MOPAC internal coordinates of N, CA, C and O (Angstrom, degrees):
PM7 1SCF
backbone

  N    0.0000 0     0.00 0     0.00 0    0    0    0
  C    1.4506 1     0.00 0     0.00 0    1    0    0
  C    1.5241 1   111.92 1     0.00 0    2    1    0
  O    1.2310 1   120.46 1   157.03 1    3    2    1
  N    1.3145 1   116.72 1   -22.97 1    3    2    1
  C    1.4633 1   119.40 1  -177.96 1    5    3    2
  C    1.5166 1   112.60 1   -70.27 1    6    5    3
  O    1.2310 1   119.99 1   161.08 1    7    6    5
  N    1.3277 1   117.63 1   -18.92 1    7    6    5
  C    1.4632 1   120.15 1  -179.67 1    9    7    6
  C    1.5276 1   111.06 1   -70.85 1   10    9    7
  O    1.2310 1   120.40 1   156.79 1   11   10    9
  N    1.3349 1   116.84 1   -23.21 1   11   10    9
  C    1.4623 1   119.57 1  -177.54 1   13   11   10
  C    1.5314 1   112.74 1   -73.85 1   14   13   11
  O    1.2310 1   119.63 1   160.60 1   15   14   13
  N    1.3133 1   118.31 1   -19.40 1   15   14   13
  C    1.4679 1   120.64 1   179.36 1   17   15   14
  C    1.5265 1   111.26 1   -66.51 1   18   17   15
  O    1.2310 1   118.42 1   128.48 1   19   18   17
  N    1.3532 1   120.62 1   -51.52 1   19   18   17
  C    1.4675 1   118.11 1   177.39 1   21   19   18
  C    1.5241 1   113.33 1   -70.04 1   22   21   19
  O    1.2310 1   120.06 1   148.72 1   23   22   21
  N    1.3324 1   117.49 1   -31.28 1   23   22   21
  C    1.4671 1   119.09 1   176.30 1   25   23   22
  C    1.5227 1   109.66 1   -65.24 1   26   25   23
  O    1.2310 1   120.22 1   136.60 1   27   26   25
  N    1.3268 1   117.19 1   -43.40 1   27   26   25
  C    1.4617 1   120.93 1   176.54 1   29   27   26
  C    1.5139 1   112.41 1   -65.35 1   30   29   27
  O    1.2310 1   120.65 1   144.74 1   31   30   29
  N    1.3291 1   116.36 1   -35.26 1   31   30   29
  C    1.4634 1   120.11 1   175.97 1   33   31   30
  C    1.5200 1   110.68 1   -62.89 1   34   33   31
  O    1.2310 1   120.39 1   135.68 1   35   34   33
  N    1.3301 1   116.85 1   -44.32 1   35   34   33
  C    1.4632 1   120.65 1   177.32 1   37   35   34
  C    1.5143 1   112.02 1   -63.45 1   38   37   35
  O    1.2310 1   120.59 1   141.35 1   39   38   37
  N    1.3382 1   116.48 1   -38.65 1   39   38   37
  C    1.4630 1   120.63 1   178.01 1   41   39   38
  C    1.5233 1   110.30 1   -62.52 1   42   41   39
  O    1.2310 1   120.40 1   134.25 1   43   42   41
  N    1.3302 1   116.84 1   -45.75 1   43   42   41
  C    1.4671 1   121.05 1  -178.93 1   45   43   42
  C    1.5280 1   110.88 1   -66.70 1   46   45   43
  O    1.2310 1   120.26 1   140.69 1   47   46   45
  N    1.3320 1   117.10 1   -39.31 1   47   46   45
  C    1.4661 1   120.16 1   177.49 1   49   47   46
  C    1.5188 1   110.33 1   -60.48 1   50   49   47
  O    1.2310 1   120.40 1   137.68 1   51   50   49
  N    1.3352 1   116.84 1   -42.32 1   51   50   49
  C    1.4590 1   119.62 1  -179.06 1   53   51   50
  C    1.5283 1   111.89 1   -71.83 1   54   53   51
  O    1.2310 1   119.75 1   149.67 1   55   54   53
  N    1.3196 1   118.08 1   -30.33 1   55   54   53
  C    1.4647 1   120.05 1   174.48 1   57   55   54
  C    1.5258 1   109.78 1   -64.10 1   58   57   55
  O    1.2310 1   120.48 1   138.23 1   59   58   57
  N    1.3283 1   116.69 1   -41.77 1   59   58   57
  C    1.4671 1   120.56 1   178.13 1   61   59   58
  C    1.5279 1   110.36 1   -64.54 1   62   61   59
  O    1.2310 1   120.27 1   137.60 1   63   62   61
  N    1.3386 1   117.08 1   -42.40 1   63   62   61
  C    1.4675 1   120.58 1   177.47 1   65   63   62
  C    1.5212 1   110.46 1   -61.90 1   66   65   63
  O    1.2310 1   120.24 1   139.08 1   67   66   65
  N    1.3410 1   117.15 1   -40.92 1   67   66   65
  C    1.4634 1   120.91 1   179.57 1   69   67   66
  C    1.5225 1   111.14 1   -63.96 1   70   69   67
  O    1.2310 1   120.12 1   136.12 1   71   70   69
  N    1.3170 1   117.38 1   -43.88 1   71   70   69
  C    1.4656 1   120.60 1  -178.89 1   73   71   70
  C    1.5253 1   110.73 1   -65.68 1   74   73   71
  O    1.2310 1   120.13 1   136.49 1   75   74   73
  N    1.3285 1   117.35 1   -43.51 1   75   74   73
  C    1.4679 1   120.14 1   179.22 1   77   75   74
  C    1.5204 1   110.82 1   -64.14 1   78   77   75
  O    1.2310 1   120.16 1   135.92 1   79   78   77
  N    1.3323 1   117.29 1   -44.08 1   79   78   77
  C    1.4679 1   119.34 1  -179.62 1   81   79   78
  C    1.5235 1   111.64 1   -70.89 1   82   81   79
  O    1.2310 1   119.82 1   151.17 1   83   82   81
  N    1.3293 1   117.95 1   -28.83 1   83   82   81
  C    1.4622 1   120.40 1   176.42 1   85   83   82
  C    1.5238 1   110.64 1   -69.65 1   86   85   83
  O    1.2310 1   120.27 1   143.31 1   87   86   85
  N    1.3188 1   117.09 1   -36.69 1   87   86   85
  C    1.4636 1   120.60 1   176.89 1   89   87   86
  C    1.5264 1   110.33 1   -66.84 1   90   89   87
  O    1.2310 1   120.47 1   141.21 1   91   90   89
  N    1.3260 1   116.71 1   -38.79 1   91   90   89
  C    1.4627 1   120.41 1  -177.45 1   93   91   90
  C    1.5258 1   111.85 1   -76.40 1   94   93   91
  O    1.2310 1   119.95 1   132.12 1   95   94   93
  N    1.3446 1   117.70 1   -47.88 1   95   94   93
  C    1.4703 1   120.31 1  -172.53 1   97   95   94
  C    1.5193 1   113.95 1   -91.78 1   98   97   95
  O    1.2310 1   119.32 1   153.25 1   99   98   97
  N    1.3148 1   118.90 1   -26.75 1   99   98   97
  C    1.4705 1   125.05 1  -178.28 1  101   99   98
  C    1.5368 1   112.76 1    65.46 1  102  101   99
  O    1.2310 1   119.57 1  -162.45 1  103  102  101
  N    1.3355 1   118.42 1    17.55 1  103  102  101
  C    1.4624 1   122.57 1   177.71 1  105  103  102
  C    1.5250 1   109.16 1  -126.96 1  106  105  103
  O    1.2310 1   120.93 1   -50.53 1  107  106  105
  N    1.3461 1   115.83 1   129.47 1  107  106  105
  C    1.4570 1   119.84 1  -177.34 1  109  107  106
  C    1.5223 1   111.97 1   -69.64 1  110  109  107
  O    1.2310 1   120.46 1   138.61 1  111  110  109
  N    1.3354 1   116.73 1   -41.39 1  111  110  109
  C    1.4648 1   119.27 1  -177.61 1  113  111  110
  C    1.5210 1   111.74 1   -65.71 1  114  113  111
  O    1.2310 1   120.27 1   137.29 1  115  114  113
  N    1.3103 1   117.08 1   -42.71 1  115  114  113
  C    1.4631 1   120.24 1   179.81 1  117  115  114
  C    1.5251 1   110.29 1   -65.97 1  118  117  115
  O    1.2310 1   120.27 1   141.49 1  119  118  117
  N    1.3173 1   117.09 1   -38.51 1  119  118  117
  C    1.4606 1   120.35 1   177.83 1  121  119  118
  C    1.5252 1   111.24 1   -66.56 1  122  121  119
  O    1.2310 1   120.50 1   143.08 1  123  122  121
  N    1.3376 1   116.65 1   -36.92 1  123  122  121
  C    1.4612 1   120.02 1   177.73 1  125  123  122
  C    1.5209 1   110.95 1   -66.95 1  126  125  123
  O    1.2310 1   120.03 1   141.25 1  127  126  125
  N    1.3270 1   117.55 1   -38.75 1  127  126  125
  C    1.4614 1   120.52 1   176.99 1  129  127  126
  C    1.5273 1   111.35 1   -66.50 1  130  129  127
  O    1.2310 1   120.40 1   143.70 1  131  130  129
  N    1.3261 1   116.85 1   -36.30 1  131  130  129
  C    1.4659 1   120.42 1   177.80 1  133  131  130
  C    1.5287 1   110.12 1   -62.85 1  134  133  131
  O    1.2310 1   120.14 1   137.79 1  135  134  133
  N    1.3356 1   117.33 1   -42.21 1  135  134  133
  C    1.4625 1   119.80 1   178.44 1  137  135  134
  C    1.5246 1   111.47 1   -67.50 1  138  137  135
  O    1.2310 1   120.27 1   144.60 1  139  138  137
  N    1.3337 1   117.08 1   -35.40 1  139  138  137
  C    1.4655 1   120.09 1   178.16 1  141  139  138
  C    1.5265 1   110.82 1   -64.73 1  142  141  139
  O    1.2310 1   120.53 1   133.91 1  143  142  141
  N    1.3282 1   116.59 1   -46.09 1  143  142  141
  C    1.4597 1   119.60 1   179.59 1  145  143  142
  C    1.5283 1   111.71 1   -67.95 1  146  145  143
  O    1.2310 1   120.10 1   149.57 1  147  146  145
  N    1.3316 1   117.41 1   -30.43 1  147  146  145
  C    1.4660 1   119.95 1   176.14 1  149  147  146
  C    1.5287 1   110.64 1   -66.20 1  150  149  147
  O    1.2310 1   120.26 1   141.46 1  151  150  149
  N    1.3293 1   117.11 1   -38.54 1  151  150  149
  C    1.4657 1   119.25 1   178.77 1  153  151  150
  C    1.5266 1   111.28 1   -70.39 1  154  153  151
  O    1.2310 1   119.92 1   141.92 1  155  154  153
  N    1.3331 1   117.76 1   -38.08 1  155  154  153
  C    1.4645 1   120.61 1   176.92 1  157  155  154
  C    1.5291 1   110.16 1   -65.47 1  158  157  155
  O    1.2310 1   120.40 1   137.93 1  159  158  157
  N    1.3309 1   116.84 1   -42.07 1  159  158  157
  C    1.4639 1   120.92 1   178.77 1  161  159  158
  C    1.5329 1   111.05 1   -63.21 1  162  161  159
  O    1.2310 1   120.41 1   140.73 1  163  162  161
  N    1.3201 1   116.83 1   -39.27 1  163  162  161
  C    1.4587 1   120.49 1   177.97 1  165  163  162
  C    1.5227 1   111.03 1   -65.54 1  166  165  163
  O    1.2310 1   120.37 1   142.02 1  167  166  165
  N    1.3304 1   116.90 1   -37.98 1  167  166  165
  C    1.4625 1   119.99 1   177.48 1  169  167  166
  C    1.5293 1   111.44 1   -65.60 1  170  169  167
  O    1.2310 1   120.33 1   138.85 1  171  170  169
  N    1.3271 1   116.98 1   -41.15 1  171  170  169
  C    1.4687 1   120.46 1   177.94 1  173  171  170
  C    1.5296 1   110.47 1   -64.18 1  174  173  171
  O    1.2310 1   120.50 1   140.60 1  175  174  173
  N    1.3286 1   116.64 1   -39.40 1  175  174  173
  C    1.4712 1   120.26 1   176.85 1  177  175  174
  C    1.5247 1   110.32 1   -62.73 1  178  177  175
  O    1.2310 1   120.07 1   142.04 1  179  178  177
  N    1.3297 1   117.46 1   -37.96 1  179  178  177
  C    1.4666 1   119.59 1   178.97 1  181  179  178
  C    1.5209 1   111.38 1   -65.71 1  182  181  179
  O    1.2310 1   119.98 1   146.41 1  183  182  181
  N    1.3272 1   117.64 1   -33.59 1  183  182  181
  C    1.4631 1   120.02 1   176.53 1  185  183  182
  C    1.5249 1   111.55 1   -70.98 1  186  185  183
  O    1.2310 1   120.51 1   144.32 1  187  186  185
  N    1.3242 1   116.63 1   -35.68 1  187  186  185
  C    1.4629 1   120.42 1   179.56 1  189  187  186
  C    1.5283 1   110.59 1   -70.63 1  190  189  187
  O    1.2310 1   120.24 1   138.23 1  191  190  189
  N    1.3184 1   117.15 1   -41.77 1  191  190  189
  C    1.4662 1   121.02 1  -178.54 1  193  191  190
  C    1.5283 1   110.41 1   -67.45 1  194  193  191
  O    1.2310 1   120.75 1   133.11 1  195  194  193
  N    1.3376 1   116.16 1   -46.89 1  195  194  193
  C    1.4548 1   120.48 1   178.21 1  197  195  194
  C    1.5166 1   113.24 1    69.47 1  198  197  195
  O    1.2310 1   120.61 1     9.19 1  199  198  197
  N    1.3155 1   116.43 1  -170.81 1  199  198  197
  C    1.4526 1   125.84 1   177.56 1  201  199  198
  C    1.5340 1   111.18 1    58.89 1  202  201  199
  O    1.2310 1   120.21 1    22.59 1  203  202  201
  N    1.3230 1   117.20 1  -157.41 1  203  202  201
  C    1.4592 1   121.07 1  -178.05 1  205  203  202
  C    1.5281 1   111.79 1   -70.89 1  206  205  203
  O    1.2310 1   120.47 1   145.62 1  207  206  205
  N    1.2980 1   116.72 1   -34.38 1  207  206  205
  C    1.4694 1   120.16 1   178.95 1  209  207  206
  C    1.5159 1   110.45 1   -65.25 1  210  209  207
  O    1.2310 1   120.50 1   138.31 1  211  210  209
  N    1.3208 1   116.64 1   -41.69 1  211  210  209
  C    1.4601 1   120.51 1   178.88 1  213  211  210
  C    1.5159 1   112.34 1   -64.61 1  214  213  211
  O    1.2310 1   120.69 1   145.90 1  215  214  213
  N    1.3431 1   116.28 1   -34.10 1  215  214  213
  C    1.4609 1   119.22 1   177.52 1  217  215  214
  C    1.5234 1   110.76 1   -66.29 1  218  217  215
  O    1.2310 1   120.22 1   141.01 1  219  218  217
  N    1.3175 1   117.19 1   -38.99 1  219  218  217
  C    1.4641 1   120.40 1   177.47 1  221  219  218
  C    1.5136 1   111.94 1   -65.41 1  222  221  219
  O    1.2310 1   120.80 1   138.41 1  223  222  221
  N    1.3198 1   116.07 1   -41.59 1  223  222  221
  C    1.4636 1   119.95 1   177.73 1  225  223  222
  C    1.5222 1   110.01 1   -66.11 1  226  225  223
  O    1.2310 1   120.18 1   144.84 1  227  226  225
  N    1.3393 1   117.25 1   -35.16 1  227  226  225
  C    1.4621 1   120.91 1   177.16 1  229  227  226
  C    1.5204 1   112.23 1   -64.17 1  230  229  227
  O    1.2310 1   120.23 1   141.75 1  231  230  229
  N    1.3245 1   117.17 1   -38.25 1  231  230  229
  C    1.4662 1   120.25 1   177.41 1  233  231  230
  C    1.5232 1   110.20 1   -68.43 1  234  233  231
  O    1.2310 1   120.14 1   141.12 1  235  234  233
  N    1.3148 1   117.33 1   -38.88 1  235  234  233
  C    1.4650 1   120.59 1   175.77 1  237  235  234
  C    1.5220 1   110.15 1   -62.63 1  238  237  235
  O    1.2310 1   120.35 1   140.77 1  239  238  237
  N    1.3412 1   116.93 1   -39.23 1  239  238  237
  C    1.4653 1   119.53 1   179.20 1  241  239  238
  C    1.5223 1   111.66 1   -67.81 1  242  241  239
  O    1.2310 1   119.67 1   153.11 1  243  242  241
  N    1.3295 1   118.24 1   -26.89 1  243  242  241
  C    1.4643 1   119.06 1   175.80 1  245  243  242
  C    1.5278 1   110.85 1   -68.72 1  246  245  243
  O    1.2310 1   120.13 1   142.69 1  247  246  245
  N    1.3145 1   117.35 1   -37.31 1  247  246  245
  C    1.4662 1   119.87 1   173.94 1  249  247  246
  C    1.5139 1   111.77 1   -65.68 1  250  249  247
  O    1.2310 1   121.06 1   143.52 1  251  250  249
  N    1.3325 1   115.58 1   -36.48 1  251  250  249
  C    1.4651 1   119.59 1   176.58 1  253  251  250
  C    1.5251 1   110.72 1   -66.55 1  254  253  251
  O    1.2310 1   120.35 1   142.67 1  255  254  253
  N    1.3332 1   116.94 1   -37.33 1  255  254  253
  C    1.4615 1   120.54 1   178.92 1  257  255  254
  C    1.5228 1   111.25 1   -66.68 1  258  257  255
  O    1.2310 1   120.05 1   140.76 1  259  258  257
  N    1.3165 1   117.51 1   -39.24 1  259  258  257
  C    1.4627 1   120.84 1   176.66 1  261  259  258
  C    1.5245 1   110.21 1   -61.03 1  262  261  259
  O    1.2310 1   120.40 1   135.80 1  263  262  261
  N    1.3240 1   116.83 1   -44.20 1  263  262  261
  C    1.4638 1   120.40 1   179.12 1  265  263  262
  C    1.5157 1   111.39 1   -65.65 1  266  265  263
  O    1.2310 1   120.07 1   139.49 1  267  266  265
  N    1.3290 1   117.47 1   -40.51 1  267  266  265
  C    1.4642 1   119.30 1  -178.46 1  269  267  266
  C    1.5204 1   111.34 1   -68.56 1  270  269  267
  O    1.2310 1   119.65 1   144.70 1  271  270  269
  N    1.3336 1   118.27 1   -35.30 1  271  270  269
  C    1.4647 1   119.97 1   175.18 1  273  271  270
  C    1.5269 1   110.77 1   -66.06 1  274  273  271
  O    1.2310 1   120.69 1   143.06 1  275  274  273
  N    1.3237 1   116.28 1   -36.94 1  275  274  273
  C    1.4610 1   120.56 1   175.35 1  277  275  274
  C    1.5302 1   110.87 1   -63.01 1  278  277  275
  O    1.2310 1   120.30 1   136.76 1  279  278  277
  N    1.3309 1   117.03 1   -43.24 1  279  278  277
  C    1.4617 1   120.51 1   179.92 1  281  279  278
  C    1.5222 1   112.20 1   -69.88 1  282  281  279
  O    1.2310 1   119.96 1   144.91 1  283  282  281
  N    1.3304 1   117.68 1   -35.09 1  283  282  281
  C    1.4685 1   120.11 1   176.07 1  285  283  282
  C    1.5260 1   110.62 1   -64.44 1  286  285  283
  O    1.2310 1   120.40 1   137.33 1  287  286  285
  N    1.3383 1   116.84 1   -42.67 1  287  286  285
  C    1.4620 1   119.99 1   176.94 1  289  287  286
  C    1.5236 1   110.69 1   -64.58 1  290  289  287
  O    1.2310 1   120.58 1   140.35 1  291  290  289
  N    1.3192 1   116.50 1   -39.65 1  291  290  289
  C    1.4659 1   121.01 1   178.33 1  293  291  290
  C    1.5219 1   111.38 1   -63.52 1  294  293  291
  O    1.2310 1   120.28 1   139.47 1  295  294  293
  N    1.3194 1   117.07 1   -40.53 1  295  294  293
  C    1.4652 1   119.59 1  -177.69 1  297  295  294
  C    1.5202 1   111.64 1   -71.92 1  298  297  295
  O    1.2310 1   120.09 1   147.98 1  299  298  297
  N    1.3236 1   117.43 1   -32.02 1  299  298  297
  C    1.4585 1   119.26 1   179.11 1  301  299  298
  C    1.5242 1   112.81 1   -80.41 1  302  301  299
  O    1.2310 1   120.10 1   150.34 1  303  302  301
  N    1.3251 1   117.42 1   -29.66 1  303  302  301
  C    1.4598 1   119.87 1  -178.89 1  305  303  302
  C    1.5236 1   113.17 1   -85.11 1  306  305  303
  O    1.2310 1   119.98 1   155.94 1  307  306  305
  N    1.3145 1   117.65 1   -24.06 1  307  306  305
  C    1.4611 1   119.81 1   178.22 1  309  307  306
  C    1.5166 1   109.87 1   -90.95 1  310  309  307
  O    1.2310 1   121.24 1   -23.99 1  311  310  309
  N    1.3042 1   115.23 1   156.01 1  311  310  309
  C    1.4622 1   120.09 1  -179.00 1  313  311  310
  C    1.5144 1   109.76 1   -90.15 1  314  313  311
  O    1.2310 1   121.34 1   -51.38 1  315  314  313
  N    1.3267 1   115.04 1   128.62 1  315  314  313
  C    1.4660 1   121.38 1   179.45 1  317  315  314
  C    1.5176 1   109.34 1   -80.26 1  318  317  315
  O    1.2310 1   120.85 1   -43.85 1  319  318  317
  N    1.3258 1   115.98 1   136.15 1  319  318  317
  C    1.4666 1   119.79 1   178.69 1  321  319  318
  C    1.4940 1   110.43 1  -102.72 1  322  321  319
  O    1.2310 1   120.10 1   180.00 1  323  322  321

């Protein structure tokens, strides 16, 4: 059950990134791509850091990836105005 805390943290971080980028860009697809690239960048940082800290950042990036896939599906299924 302890694994869900960093995954949930990554999910919440990506929700905040999505909301901020949606306010700035006003486009759902662009905001979803921004969250996707943020999760990929976080995963690359976890590989660079390495060790136990890098593993924790990698788990957080998996939660971010789940959120970004959710936002990508949301942006493609909803109609853009």
